[in-house]
N, CA, C and O atoms as a Maestro MAE file, in Angstrom:
{
 s_m_m2io_version
 :::
 2.0.0
}

f_m_ct {
 s_m_title
 :::
 protein
 m_atom[252] {
  # First column is atom index #
  i_m_mmod_type
  r_m_x_coord
  r_m_y_coord
  r_m_z_coord
  i_m_residue_number
  s_m_chain_name
  s_m_pdb_residue_name
  s_m_pdb_atom_name
  i_m_atomic_number
  :::
  1 25 -27.880 -25.474 -26.724 1 A "MET " " N  " 7
  2 3 -27.864 -24.408 -25.872 1 A "MET " " CA " 6
  3 2 -26.836 -23.327 -26.281 1 A "MET " " C  " 6
  4 15 -25.765 -23.680 -26.776 1 A "MET " " O  " 8
  5 25 -27.103 -22.126 -26.105 2 A "ALA " " N  " 7
  6 3 -26.076 -21.099 -26.477 2 A "ALA " " CA " 6
  7 2 -25.095 -20.848 -25.463 2 A "ALA " " C  " 6
  8 15 -25.368 -21.033 -24.277 2 A "ALA " " O  " 8
  9 25 -23.973 -20.440 -25.842 3 A "ASN " " N  " 7
  10 3 -22.904 -20.111 -24.916 3 A "ASN " " CA " 6
  11 2 -22.884 -18.651 -24.638 3 A "ASN " " C  " 6
  12 15 -22.355 -17.864 -25.423 3 A "ASN " " O  " 8
  13 25 -23.521 -18.236 -23.401 4 A "TYR " " N  " 7
  14 3 -23.565 -16.780 -23.091 4 A "TYR " " CA " 6
  15 2 -22.361 -16.412 -22.267 4 A "TYR " " C  " 6
  16 15 -21.829 -17.279 -21.573 4 A "TYR " " O  " 8
  17 25 -21.891 -15.166 -22.299 5 A "PRO " " N  " 7
  18 3 -20.826 -14.787 -21.407 5 A "PRO " " CA " 6
  19 2 -21.235 -14.784 -19.997 5 A "PRO " " C  " 6
  20 15 -22.405 -14.530 -19.712 5 A "PRO " " O  " 8
  21 25 -20.313 -15.061 -19.042 6 A "LEU " " N  " 7
  22 3 -20.587 -15.046 -17.658 6 A "LEU " " CA " 6
  23 2 -20.894 -13.720 -17.115 6 A "LEU " " C  " 6
  24 15 -20.268 -12.737 -17.509 6 A "LEU " " O  " 8
  25 25 -21.789 -13.636 -16.264 7 A "ALA " " N  " 7
  26 3 -22.323 -12.417 -15.679 7 A "ALA " " CA " 6
  27 2 -21.206 -11.945 -14.678 7 A "ALA " " C  " 6
  28 15 -20.653 -12.767 -13.947 7 A "ALA " " O  " 8
  29 25 -20.901 -10.691 -14.657 8 A "THR " " N  " 7
  30 3 -19.844 -10.238 -13.670 8 A "THR " " CA " 6
  31 2 -20.415 -8.984 -12.866 8 A "THR " " C  " 6
  32 15 -21.300 -8.248 -13.300 8 A "THR " " O  " 8
  33 25 -19.840 -8.860 -11.743 9 A "ILE " " N  " 7
  34 3 -20.177 -7.598 -10.954 9 A "ILE " " CA " 6
  35 2 -19.043 -6.612 -11.097 9 A "ILE " " C  " 6
  36 15 -17.936 -6.979 -10.704 9 A "ILE " " O  " 8
  37 25 -19.186 -5.377 -11.623 10 A "PRO " " N  " 7
  38 3 -18.060 -4.420 -11.628 10 A "PRO " " CA " 6
  39 2 -17.413 -4.186 -10.363 10 A "PRO " " C  " 6
  40 15 -18.091 -4.089 -9.340 10 A "PRO " " O  " 8
  41 25 -16.013 -4.077 -10.344 11 A "GLY " " N  " 7
  42 3 -15.276 -3.934 -9.192 11 A "GLY " " CA " 6
  43 2 -14.984 -5.129 -8.344 11 A "GLY " " C  " 6
  44 15 -14.453 -4.994 -7.242 11 A "GLY " " O  " 8
  45 25 -15.323 -6.315 -8.837 12 A "THR " " N  " 7
  46 3 -15.105 -7.598 -8.108 12 A "THR " " CA " 6
  47 2 -14.013 -8.486 -8.750 12 A "THR " " C  " 6
  48 15 -13.563 -8.222 -9.865 12 A "THR " " O  " 8
  49 25 -13.636 -9.443 -8.090 13 A "GLU " " N  " 7
  50 3 -12.683 -10.409 -8.719 13 A "GLU " " CA " 6
  51 2 -12.869 -11.758 -7.800 13 A "GLU " " C  " 6
  52 15 -13.344 -11.743 -6.665 13 A "GLU " " O  " 8
  53 25 -12.469 -12.776 -8.403 14 A "VAL " " N  " 7
  54 3 -12.545 -14.142 -7.677 14 A "VAL " " CA " 6
  55 2 -11.055 -14.580 -7.777 14 A "VAL " " C  " 6
  56 15 -10.322 -14.521 -8.764 14 A "VAL " " O  " 8
  57 25 -10.742 -15.093 -6.360 15 A "ARG " " N  " 7
  58 3 -9.435 -15.609 -6.193 15 A "ARG " " CA " 6
  59 2 -9.631 -17.021 -5.708 15 A "ARG " " C  " 6
  60 15 -10.590 -17.340 -5.005 15 A "ARG " " O  " 8
  61 25 -8.699 -17.854 -6.101 16 A "THR " " N  " 7
  62 3 -8.665 -19.251 -5.775 16 A "THR " " CA " 6
  63 2 -7.629 -19.660 -4.694 16 A "THR " " C  " 6
  64 15 -6.431 -19.444 -4.879 16 A "THR " " O  " 8
  65 25 -8.069 -20.220 -3.627 17 A "LEU " " N  " 7
  66 3 -7.064 -20.602 -2.589 17 A "LEU " " CA " 6
  67 2 -7.220 -22.221 -2.487 17 A "LEU " " C  " 6
  68 15 -8.309 -22.779 -2.622 17 A "LEU " " O  " 8
  69 25 -6.074 -22.863 -2.248 18 A "ARG " " N  " 7
  70 3 -5.999 -24.091 -2.202 18 A "ARG " " CA " 6
  71 2 -5.648 -24.501 -0.769 18 A "ARG " " C  " 6
  72 15 -4.695 -23.967 -0.202 18 A "ARG " " O  " 8
  73 25 -6.398 -25.443 -0.167 19 A "SER " " N  " 7
  74 3 -6.307 -25.909 1.248 19 A "SER " " CA " 6
  75 2 -5.188 -27.117 1.204 19 A "SER " " C  " 6
  76 15 -5.323 -28.064 0.429 19 A "SER " " O  " 8
  77 25 -4.237 -27.018 1.971 20 A "ALA " " N  " 7
  78 3 -3.288 -28.237 2.061 20 A "ALA " " CA " 6
  79 2 -3.899 -29.323 3.013 20 A "ALA " " C  " 6
  80 15 -3.510 -30.491 3.005 20 A "ALA " " O  " 8
  81 25 -4.886 -28.844 3.831 21 A "PHE " " N  " 7
  82 3 -5.382 -29.759 4.723 21 A "PHE " " CA " 6
  83 2 -6.337 -30.781 4.108 21 A "PHE " " C  " 6
  84 15 -6.277 -31.973 4.409 21 A "PHE " " O  " 8
  85 25 -7.202 -30.294 3.258 22 A "VAL " " N  " 7
  86 3 -8.300 -31.086 2.738 22 A "VAL " " CA " 6
  87 2 -7.996 -31.281 1.207 22 A "VAL " " C  " 6
  88 15 -8.772 -31.962 0.537 22 A "VAL " " O  " 8
  89 25 -6.881 -30.697 0.634 23 A "ASP " " N  " 7
  90 3 -6.608 -30.877 -0.723 23 A "ASP " " CA " 6
  91 2 -7.724 -30.543 -1.618 23 A "ASP " " C  " 6
  92 15 -8.121 -31.314 -2.492 23 A "ASP " " O  " 8
  93 25 -8.257 -29.311 -1.374 24 A "GLN " " N  " 7
  94 3 -9.376 -28.773 -2.126 24 A "GLN " " CA " 6
  95 2 -9.163 -27.317 -2.460 24 A "GLN " " C  " 6
  96 15 -8.472 -26.573 -1.763 24 A "GLN " " O  " 8
  97 25 -9.805 -26.936 -3.588 25 A "GLU " " N  " 7
  98 3 -9.647 -25.414 -3.871 25 A "GLU " " CA " 6
  99 2 -10.972 -24.724 -3.486 25 A "GLU " " C  " 6
  100 15 -12.067 -25.285 -3.527 25 A "GLU " " O  " 8
  101 25 -10.761 -23.469 -3.114 26 A "TYR " " N  " 7
  102 3 -11.961 -22.603 -2.628 26 A "TYR " " CA " 6
  103 2 -11.892 -21.298 -3.477 26 A "TYR " " C  " 6
  104 15 -10.827 -20.714 -3.677 26 A "TYR " " O  " 8
  105 25 -13.054 -20.890 -3.948 27 A "SER " " N  " 7
  106 3 -13.222 -19.536 -4.570 27 A "SER " " CA " 6
  107 2 -13.664 -18.521 -3.550 27 A "SER " " C  " 6
  108 15 -14.649 -18.647 -2.822 27 A "SER " " O  " 8
  109 25 -12.784 -17.441 -3.576 28 A "ILE " " N  " 7
  110 3 -12.956 -16.335 -2.727 28 A "ILE " " CA " 6
  111 2 -13.317 -15.093 -3.495 28 A "ILE " " C  " 6
  112 15 -12.498 -14.538 -4.227 28 A "ILE " " O  " 8
  113 25 -14.513 -14.669 -3.330 29 A "SER " " N  " 7
  114 3 -14.974 -13.419 -4.031 29 A "SER " " CA " 6
  115 2 -14.592 -12.202 -3.294 29 A "SER " " C  " 6
  116 15 -14.844 -12.100 -2.093 29 A "SER " " O  " 8
  117 25 -13.922 -11.160 -4.038 30 A "VAL " " N  " 7
  118 3 -13.459 -9.930 -3.395 30 A "VAL " " CA " 6
  119 2 -14.074 -8.834 -4.165 30 A "VAL " " C  " 6
  120 15 -14.106 -8.828 -5.396 30 A "VAL " " O  " 8
  121 25 -14.615 -7.803 -3.332 31 A "ALA " " N  " 7
  122 3 -15.127 -6.621 -3.952 31 A "ALA " " CA " 6
  123 2 -14.289 -5.451 -3.261 31 A "ALA " " C  " 6
  124 15 -14.171 -5.319 -2.043 31 A "ALA " " O  " 8
  125 25 -13.735 -4.637 -4.216 32 A "LEU " " N  " 7
  126 3 -12.892 -3.436 -3.581 32 A "LEU " " CA " 6
  127 2 -13.702 -2.162 -3.788 32 A "LEU " " C  " 6
  128 15 -14.450 -1.998 -4.752 32 A "LEU " " O  " 8
  129 25 -13.521 -1.353 -2.909 33 A "PRO " " N  " 7
  130 3 -14.276 -0.008 -2.963 33 A "PRO " " CA " 6
  131 2 -13.879 0.704 -4.137 33 A "PRO " " C  " 6
  132 15 -12.759 0.557 -4.625 33 A "PRO " " O  " 8
  133 25 -14.860 1.571 -4.679 34 A "PHE " " N  " 7
  134 3 -14.571 2.341 -5.798 34 A "PHE " " CA " 6
  135 2 -13.459 3.359 -5.443 34 A "PHE " " C  " 6
  136 15 -13.490 3.935 -4.356 34 A "PHE " " O  " 8
  137 25 -12.511 3.580 -6.313 35 A "GLY " " N  " 7
  138 3 -11.380 4.377 -6.124 35 A "GLY " " CA " 6
  139 2 -10.165 3.782 -5.354 35 A "GLY " " C  " 6
  140 15 -9.193 4.477 -5.062 35 A "GLY " " O  " 8
  141 25 -10.269 2.444 -5.034 36 A "TYR " " N  " 7
  142 3 -9.306 1.706 -4.381 36 A "TYR " " CA " 6
  143 2 -7.833 1.784 -5.098 36 A "TYR " " C  " 6
  144 15 -6.770 1.946 -4.498 36 A "TYR " " O  " 8
  145 25 -8.003 1.632 -6.534 37 A "SER " " N  " 7
  146 3 -6.734 1.620 -7.255 37 A "SER " " CA " 6
  147 2 -5.896 2.970 -7.203 37 A "SER " " C  " 6
  148 15 -4.679 3.029 -7.384 37 A "SER " " O  " 8
  149 25 -6.702 4.010 -6.939 38 A "GLU " " N  " 7
  150 3 -6.026 5.352 -6.862 38 A "GLU " " CA " 6
  151 2 -5.389 5.577 -5.425 38 A "GLU " " C  " 6
  152 15 -4.476 6.391 -5.287 38 A "GLU " " O  " 8
  153 25 -5.815 4.947 -4.507 39 A "ASN " " N  " 7
  154 3 -5.403 5.125 -3.093 39 A "ASN " " CA " 6
  155 2 -5.374 3.780 -2.374 39 A "ASN " " C  " 6
  156 15 -6.128 3.601 -1.418 39 A "ASN " " O  " 8
  157 25 -4.479 2.757 -2.820 40 A "PRO " " N  " 7
  158 3 -4.494 1.366 -2.200 40 A "PRO " " CA " 6
  159 2 -3.989 1.331 -0.754 40 A "PRO " " C  " 6
  160 15 -4.301 0.385 -0.031 40 A "PRO " " O  " 8
  161 25 -3.222 2.325 -0.315 41 A "GLU " " N  " 7
  162 3 -2.703 2.320 1.042 41 A "GLU " " CA " 6
  163 2 -3.681 2.759 2.024 41 A "GLU " " C  " 6
  164 15 -3.372 2.701 3.214 41 A "GLU " " O  " 8
  165 25 -4.777 3.174 1.686 42 A "GLN " " N  " 7
  166 3 -5.821 3.534 2.593 42 A "GLN " " CA " 6
  167 2 -6.506 2.290 3.174 42 A "GLN " " C  " 6
  168 15 -6.690 1.273 2.506 42 A "GLN " " O  " 8
  169 25 -6.839 2.415 4.341 43 A "THR " " N  " 7
  170 3 -7.544 1.158 5.017 43 A "THR " " CA " 6
  171 2 -9.077 1.371 4.925 43 A "THR " " C  " 6
  172 15 -9.608 2.480 4.990 43 A "THR " " O  " 8
  173 25 -9.742 0.179 4.766 44 A "TYR " " N  " 7
  174 3 -11.216 0.156 4.698 44 A "TYR " " CA " 6
  175 2 -11.771 -0.821 5.572 44 A "TYR " " C  " 6
  176 15 -11.042 -1.733 5.961 44 A "TYR " " O  " 8
  177 25 -13.029 -0.756 5.955 45 A "PRO " " N  " 7
  178 3 -13.620 -1.827 6.736 45 A "PRO " " CA " 6
  179 2 -13.812 -3.071 5.811 45 A "PRO " " C  " 6
  180 15 -13.770 -3.068 4.581 45 A "PRO " " O  " 8
  181 25 -14.005 -4.019 6.548 46 A "VAL " " N  " 7
  182 3 -14.267 -5.393 5.792 46 A "VAL " " CA " 6
  183 2 -15.489 -6.089 6.124 46 A "VAL " " C  " 6
  184 15 -15.861 -6.119 7.297 46 A "VAL " " O  " 8
  185 25 -16.123 -6.628 5.244 47 A "ILE " " N  " 7
  186 3 -17.368 -7.466 5.457 47 A "ILE " " CA " 6
  187 2 -17.027 -8.842 4.986 47 A "ILE " " C  " 6
  188 15 -16.579 -9.004 3.851 47 A "ILE " " O  " 8
  189 25 -17.213 -9.815 5.782 48 A "TYR " " N  " 7
  190 3 -17.059 -11.311 5.469 48 A "TYR " " CA " 6
  191 2 -18.403 -11.734 5.253 48 A "TYR " " C  " 6
  192 15 -19.280 -11.455 6.070 48 A "TYR " " O  " 8
  193 25 -18.656 -12.454 4.108 49 A "VAL " " N  " 7
  194 3 -19.958 -13.010 3.855 49 A "VAL " " CA " 6
  195 2 -19.933 -14.511 3.889 49 A "VAL " " C  " 6
  196 15 -19.209 -15.098 3.086 49 A "VAL " " O  " 8
  197 25 -20.547 -15.077 4.616 50 A "LEU " " N  " 7
  198 3 -20.649 -16.770 4.548 50 A "LEU " " CA " 6
  199 2 -21.739 -17.007 3.520 50 A "LEU " " C  " 6
  200 15 -22.702 -16.263 3.337 50 A "LEU " " O  " 8
  201 25 -21.489 -18.067 2.910 51 A "ASP " " N  " 7
  202 3 -22.373 -18.582 1.772 51 A "ASP " " CA " 6
  203 2 -22.444 -17.498 0.697 51 A "ASP " " C  " 6
  204 15 -23.511 -17.145 0.196 51 A "ASP " " O  " 8
  205 25 -21.233 -16.978 0.363 52 A "ALA " " N  " 7
  206 3 -21.159 -15.905 -0.673 52 A "ALA " " CA " 6
  207 2 -21.690 -16.346 -2.050 52 A "ALA " " C  " 6
  208 15 -22.033 -15.490 -2.866 52 A "ALA " " O  " 8
  209 25 -21.765 -17.639 -2.323 53 A "ASN " " N  " 7
  210 3 -22.266 -18.068 -3.679 53 A "ASN " " CA " 6
  211 2 -23.728 -17.536 -3.725 53 A "ASN " " C  " 6
  212 15 -24.197 -17.288 -4.836 53 A "ASN " " O  " 8
  213 25 -24.440 -17.353 -2.684 54 A "THR " " N  " 7
  214 3 -25.832 -16.995 -2.702 54 A "THR " " CA " 6
  215 2 -25.963 -15.388 -2.547 54 A "THR " " C  " 6
  216 15 -26.720 -14.729 -3.260 54 A "THR " " O  " 8
  217 25 -25.165 -14.846 -1.566 55 A "TYR " " N  " 7
  218 3 -25.431 -13.548 -1.053 55 A "TYR " " CA " 6
  219 2 -24.273 -12.611 -1.573 55 A "TYR " " C  " 6
  220 15 -24.356 -11.437 -1.215 55 A "TYR " " O  " 8
  221 25 -23.360 -12.915 -2.251 56 A "PHE " " N  " 7
  222 3 -22.172 -11.954 -2.525 56 A "PHE " " CA " 6
  223 2 -22.702 -10.795 -3.303 56 A "PHE " " C  " 6
  224 15 -22.512 -9.670 -2.842 56 A "PHE " " O  " 8
  225 25 -23.337 -10.936 -4.415 57 A "GLY " " N  " 7
  226 3 -23.881 -9.839 -5.221 57 A "GLY " " CA " 6
  227 2 -24.863 -9.031 -4.447 57 A "GLY " " C  " 6
  228 15 -24.800 -7.815 -4.626 57 A "GLY " " O  " 8
  229 25 -25.683 -9.447 -3.690 58 A "MET " " N  " 7
  230 3 -26.602 -8.617 -2.931 58 A "MET " " CA " 6
  231 2 -25.796 -7.753 -1.886 58 A "MET " " C  " 6
  232 15 -26.088 -6.567 -1.732 58 A "MET " " O  " 8
  233 25 -24.865 -8.300 -1.231 59 A "VAL " " N  " 7
  234 3 -23.992 -7.573 -0.171 59 A "VAL " " CA " 6
  235 2 -23.240 -6.470 -0.925 59 A "VAL " " C  " 6
  236 15 -23.176 -5.342 -0.436 59 A "VAL " " O  " 8
  237 25 -22.661 -6.766 -2.119 60 A "VAL " " N  " 7
  238 3 -21.925 -5.698 -2.750 60 A "VAL " " CA " 6
  239 2 -22.816 -4.598 -3.154 60 A "VAL " " C  " 6
  240 15 -22.418 -3.451 -2.950 60 A "VAL " " O  " 8
  241 25 -23.974 -4.790 -3.702 61 A "GLU " " N  " 7
  242 3 -24.865 -3.846 -4.061 61 A "GLU " " CA " 6
  243 2 -25.340 -2.857 -2.834 61 A "GLU " " C  " 6
  244 15 -25.474 -1.636 -2.922 61 A "GLU " " O  " 8
  245 25 -25.567 -3.682 -1.651 62 A "MET " " N  " 7
  246 3 -25.984 -2.844 -0.482 62 A "MET " " CA " 6
  247 2 -24.882 -1.986 0.047 62 A "MET " " C  " 6
  248 15 -25.083 -0.858 0.499 62 A "MET " " O  " 8
  249 25 -23.568 -2.629 -0.034 63 A "ALA " " N  " 7
  250 3 -22.428 -1.794 0.550 63 A "ALA " " CA " 6
  251 2 -22.025 -0.687 -0.338 63 A "ALA " " C  " 6
  252 15 -21.118 0.074 -0.002 63 A "ALA " " O  " 8
  :::
 }
 m_bond[251] {
  # First column is bond index #
  i_m_from
  i_m_to
  i_m_order
  :::
  1 1 2 1
  2 2 3 1
  3 3 4 2
  4 3 5 1
  5 5 6 1
  6 6 7 1
  7 7 8 2
  8 7 9 1
  9 9 10 1
  10 10 11 1
  11 11 12 2
  12 11 13 1
  13 13 14 1
  14 14 15 1
  15 15 16 2
  16 15 17 1
  17 17 18 1
  18 18 19 1
  19 19 20 2
  20 19 21 1
  21 21 22 1
  22 22 23 1
  23 23 24 2
  24 23 25 1
  25 25 26 1
  26 26 27 1
  27 27 28 2
  28 27 29 1
  29 29 30 1
  30 30 31 1
  31 31 32 2
  32 31 33 1
  33 33 34 1
  34 34 35 1
  35 35 36 2
  36 35 37 1
  37 37 38 1
  38 38 39 1
  39 39 40 2
  40 39 41 1
  41 41 42 1
  42 42 43 1
  43 43 44 2
  44 43 45 1
  45 45 46 1
  46 46 47 1
  47 47 48 2
  48 47 49 1
  49 49 50 1
  50 50 51 1
  51 51 52 2
  52 51 53 1
  53 53 54 1
  54 54 55 1
  55 55 56 2
  56 55 57 1
  57 57 58 1
  58 58 59 1
  59 59 60 2
  60 59 61 1
  61 61 62 1
  62 62 63 1
  63 63 64 2
  64 63 65 1
  65 65 66 1
  66 66 67 1
  67 67 68 2
  68 67 69 1
  69 69 70 1
  70 70 71 1
  71 71 72 2
  72 71 73 1
  73 73 74 1
  74 74 75 1
  75 75 76 2
  76 75 77 1
  77 77 78 1
  78 78 79 1
  79 79 80 2
  80 79 81 1
  81 81 82 1
  82 82 83 1
  83 83 84 2
  84 83 85 1
  85 85 86 1
  86 86 87 1
  87 87 88 2
  88 87 89 1
  89 89 90 1
  90 90 91 1
  91 91 92 2
  92 91 93 1
  93 93 94 1
  94 94 95 1
  95 95 96 2
  96 95 97 1
  97 97 98 1
  98 98 99 1
  99 99 100 2
  100 99 101 1
  101 101 102 1
  102 102 103 1
  103 103 104 2
  104 103 105 1
  105 105 106 1
  106 106 107 1
  107 107 108 2
  108 107 109 1
  109 109 110 1
  110 110 111 1
  111 111 112 2
  112 111 113 1
  113 113 114 1
  114 114 115 1
  115 115 116 2
  116 115 117 1
  117 117 118 1
  118 118 119 1
  119 119 120 2
  120 119 121 1
  121 121 122 1
  122 122 123 1
  123 123 124 2
  124 123 125 1
  125 125 126 1
  126 126 127 1
  127 127 128 2
  128 127 129 1
  129 129 130 1
  130 130 131 1
  131 131 132 2
  132 131 133 1
  133 133 134 1
  134 134 135 1
  135 135 136 2
  136 135 137 1
  137 137 138 1
  138 138 139 1
  139 139 140 2
  140 139 141 1
  141 141 142 1
  142 142 143 1
  143 143 144 2
  144 143 145 1
  145 145 146 1
  146 146 147 1
  147 147 148 2
  148 147 149 1
  149 149 150 1
  150 150 151 1
  151 151 152 2
  152 151 153 1
  153 153 154 1
  154 154 155 1
  155 155 156 2
  156 155 157 1
  157 157 158 1
  158 158 159 1
  159 159 160 2
  160 159 161 1
  161 161 162 1
  162 162 163 1
  163 163 164 2
  164 163 165 1
  165 165 166 1
  166 166 167 1
  167 167 168 2
  168 167 169 1
  169 169 170 1
  170 170 171 1
  171 171 172 2
  172 171 173 1
  173 173 174 1
  174 174 175 1
  175 175 176 2
  176 175 177 1
  177 177 178 1
  178 178 179 1
  179 179 180 2
  180 179 181 1
  181 181 182 1
  182 182 183 1
  183 183 184 2
  184 183 185 1
  185 185 186 1
  186 186 187 1
  187 187 188 2
  188 187 189 1
  189 189 190 1
  190 190 191 1
  191 191 192 2
  192 191 193 1
  193 193 194 1
  194 194 195 1
  195 195 196 2
  196 195 197 1
  197 197 198 1
  198 198 199 1
  199 199 200 2
  200 199 201 1
  201 201 202 1
  202 202 203 1
  203 203 204 2
  204 203 205 1
  205 205 206 1
  206 206 207 1
  207 207 208 2
  208 207 209 1
  209 209 210 1
  210 210 211 1
  211 211 212 2
  212 211 213 1
  213 213 214 1
  214 214 215 1
  215 215 216 2
  216 215 217 1
  217 217 218 1
  218 218 219 1
  219 219 220 2
  220 219 221 1
  221 221 222 1
  222 222 223 1
  223 223 224 2
  224 223 225 1
  225 225 226 1
  226 226 227 1
  227 227 228 2
  228 227 229 1
  229 229 230 1
  230 230 231 1
  231 231 232 2
  232 231 233 1
  233 233 234 1
  234 234 235 1
  235 235 236 2
  236 235 237 1
  237 237 238 1
  238 238 239 1
  239 239 240 2
  240 239 241 1
  241 241 242 1
  242 242 243 1
  243 243 244 2
  244 243 245 1
  245 245 246 1
  246 246 247 1
  247 247 248 2
  248 247 249 1
  249 249 250 1
  250 250 251 1
  251 251 252 2
  :::
 }
}
């Protein structure tokens, strides 16, 4: 089987959080608005997506 590069969504990143309660790591997918790096002090609305492994890409595209 060939080793293909991972698919990525522009303007997104994945952060890892470790829970001290269950001793487990969780991946948190984050999408920042276009132009965020030029004006990071501006506030933006937030969308939380449950089951993001399935729906994150679709929600990013819709937003």
